[in-house]
Wavefront OBJ file of the C-alpha trace (Angstrom):
o trace
v 0.000 0.000 0.000
v 1.490 3.383 -0.961
v 2.413 5.686 1.880
v 0.541 8.906 2.602
v 2.557 11.804 1.225
v 0.063 14.603 1.776
v 1.532 18.063 2.267
v 1.037 17.988 6.057
v 2.474 14.514 6.389
v 5.421 15.394 4.150
v 6.220 18.484 6.235
v 6.413 16.301 9.352
v 8.651 13.770 7.598
v 10.912 16.517 6.270
v 11.245 18.055 9.747
v 12.864 14.817 10.940
v 15.314 14.648 8.039
v 16.644 18.176 7.715
v 16.087 21.731 6.601
v 15.469 22.255 2.878
v 18.627 24.386 2.550
v 20.755 21.655 4.143
v 19.222 19.045 1.852
v 19.938 21.212 -1.200
v 23.576 21.606 -0.163
v 24.114 17.918 0.562
v 22.376 16.872 -2.671
v 24.486 19.282 -4.699
v 27.693 18.076 -2.992
v 26.773 14.434 -3.683
v 25.978 15.170 -7.337
v 22.330 14.215 -6.899
v 20.839 17.551 -7.893
v 22.596 19.029 -10.901
v 19.627 20.172 -12.991
v 16.558 21.811 -11.516
v 14.127 21.685 -14.390
v 11.606 18.999 -13.505
v 12.703 18.573 -9.887
v 13.030 21.971 -8.234
v 14.888 21.071 -5.041
v 16.416 18.283 -2.982
v 13.320 17.893 -0.808
v 11.276 17.123 -3.923
v 13.872 14.605 -5.104
v 13.795 12.930 -1.698
v 9.996 12.873 -1.704
v 9.954 11.163 -5.100
v 12.603 8.683 -3.978
v 10.637 7.775 -0.855
v 7.438 7.382 -2.857
v 9.215 4.985 -5.220
v 11.297 2.994 -2.727
v 9.617 2.489 0.632
v 6.388 4.057 -0.627
v 5.760 1.047 -2.823
v 4.866 2.877 -6.026
v 6.158 2.003 -9.489
v 8.001 4.655 -11.500
v 4.856 5.356 -13.515
v 2.733 5.593 -10.384
v 5.185 8.036 -8.815
v 5.230 10.294 -11.873
v 1.420 10.249 -12.122
v 1.056 10.938 -8.393
v 3.671 13.726 -8.547
v 1.915 15.452 -11.431
v -1.520 15.081 -9.826
v -0.293 16.690 -6.596
v 1.887 19.380 -8.255
v 5.085 17.877 -6.853
v 6.881 17.492 -10.198
v 6.182 16.813 -13.865
v 8.494 14.287 -15.501
v 8.461 10.943 -17.289
v 9.136 7.621 -15.615
v 12.425 7.354 -17.538
v 13.517 10.812 -16.359
v 12.616 9.868 -12.784
v 14.649 6.671 -13.032
v 17.702 8.657 -14.201
v 17.293 11.134 -11.336
v 16.919 8.375 -8.742
v 20.004 6.565 -10.057
v 22.015 9.791 -9.796
v 20.725 10.279 -6.248
v 21.547 6.789 -4.927
v 24.726 7.862 -3.116
v 22.946 10.871 -1.642
v 20.098 8.692 -0.362
v 22.730 6.514 1.327
v 24.335 9.555 2.938
v 20.958 10.742 4.250
v 20.163 7.304 5.650
v 23.549 7.103 7.375
v 23.181 10.584 8.878
v 19.652 9.875 10.076
v 20.699 6.598 11.706
v 23.696 8.243 13.383
v 21.560 11.074 14.776
v 18.918 8.660 16.055
v 21.566 6.490 17.727
v 23.140 9.526 19.416
v 19.793 10.966 20.566
v 18.546 7.721 22.062
v 21.875 6.957 23.688
v 21.497 3.384 22.528
v 25.195 3.104 21.811
v 26.401 4.119 25.278
v 28.643 1.315 26.458
v 27.541 -0.989 23.662
v 28.210 -1.184 19.974
v 25.141 -0.929 17.773
v 25.337 -2.627 14.407
v 22.676 -3.203 11.810
v 22.859 -6.392 9.768
v 20.808 -7.603 6.841
v 20.829 -10.105 4.047
v 19.041 -9.483 0.782
v 18.294 -11.879 -2.059
v 19.546 -10.923 -5.525
v 18.524 -12.410 -8.857
v 19.898 -11.893 -12.337
v 17.976 -9.474 -14.576
v 14.926 -11.314 -15.835
v 15.588 -14.178 -13.428
v 12.716 -15.539 -11.426
v 14.401 -16.781 -8.294
v 17.220 -15.479 -6.145
v 20.659 -16.681 -7.157
v 22.773 -14.843 -4.595
v 22.437 -13.343 -1.144
v 24.251 -10.159 -0.094
v 24.965 -9.998 3.648
v 25.820 -6.547 5.042
v 26.778 -5.023 8.374
v 26.434 -1.296 9.088
v 27.785 0.806 11.967
v 25.544 3.888 12.476
v 28.080 5.475 14.826
v 30.712 5.758 12.090
v 28.143 5.937 9.271
v 29.952 3.155 7.415
v 29.295 -0.345 6.209
v 31.534 -2.738 8.123
v 30.957 -6.049 6.372
v 29.921 -7.338 2.959
v 29.660 -10.955 1.914
v 28.143 -12.326 -1.282
v 27.020 -15.964 -1.116
v 24.827 -18.237 -3.165
v 21.121 -18.231 -2.354
v 21.363 -21.288 -0.092
v 23.323 -19.455 2.628
v 20.947 -18.081 5.241
v 21.214 -14.884 7.243
v 23.204 -15.462 10.438
v 24.709 -13.124 13.000
v 27.867 -15.225 13.268
v 28.667 -14.285 9.664
v 29.970 -10.916 10.905
v 33.125 -10.285 12.920
v 32.415 -9.669 16.589
v 34.405 -6.806 18.099
v 34.181 -5.125 21.463
l 1 2 3 4 5 6 7 8 9 10 11 12 13 14 15 16 17 18 19 20 21 22 23 24 25 26 27 28 29 30 31 32 33 34 35 36 37 38 39 40 41 42 43 44 45 46 47 48 49 50 51 52 53 54 55 56 57 58 59 60 61 62 63 64 65 66 67 68 69 70 71 72 73 74 75 76 77 78 79 80 81 82 83 84 85 86 87 88 89 90 91 92 93 94 95 96 97 98 99 100 101 102 103 104 105 106 107 108 109 110 111 112 113 114 115 116 117 118 119 120 121 122 123 124 125 126 127 128 129 130 131 132 133 134 135 136 137 138 139 140 141 142 143 144 145 146 147 148 149 150 151 152 153 154 155 156 157 158 159 160 161 162 163 164 165
């Protein structure tokens, strides 16, 4: 089910992520926002990215929704190009948000917080997963700590990652 991206809801989401000026600067520095024709600012680019990724919409649904709500007017192909160019920036925003949340909650005091995940990957056009990518992330340093690519038979396990104090 697509997420609710009404203006009021979006303002609340944006307040947790950063000021529009800061987003513009970070997007420009990351090379995510080089042309401002269809997408006016970094907040709009982020909104479109969230609608497509975690929002559960297809590229065509995002572009139709964006035009209907006066967010942006662009084709699905143009949106795909913009989202690909913004991938590193989205990663930077996620890392910064996780680091801030970890510091605010104090959840890392005396203990090391690490996020781990394994995701199934299939070849283009393939029906079933052929590989599994296992990743570890340290929100305190805002860096990935571990990567391991295995075949699809290897399950997610915590002992796959190095344990450090």
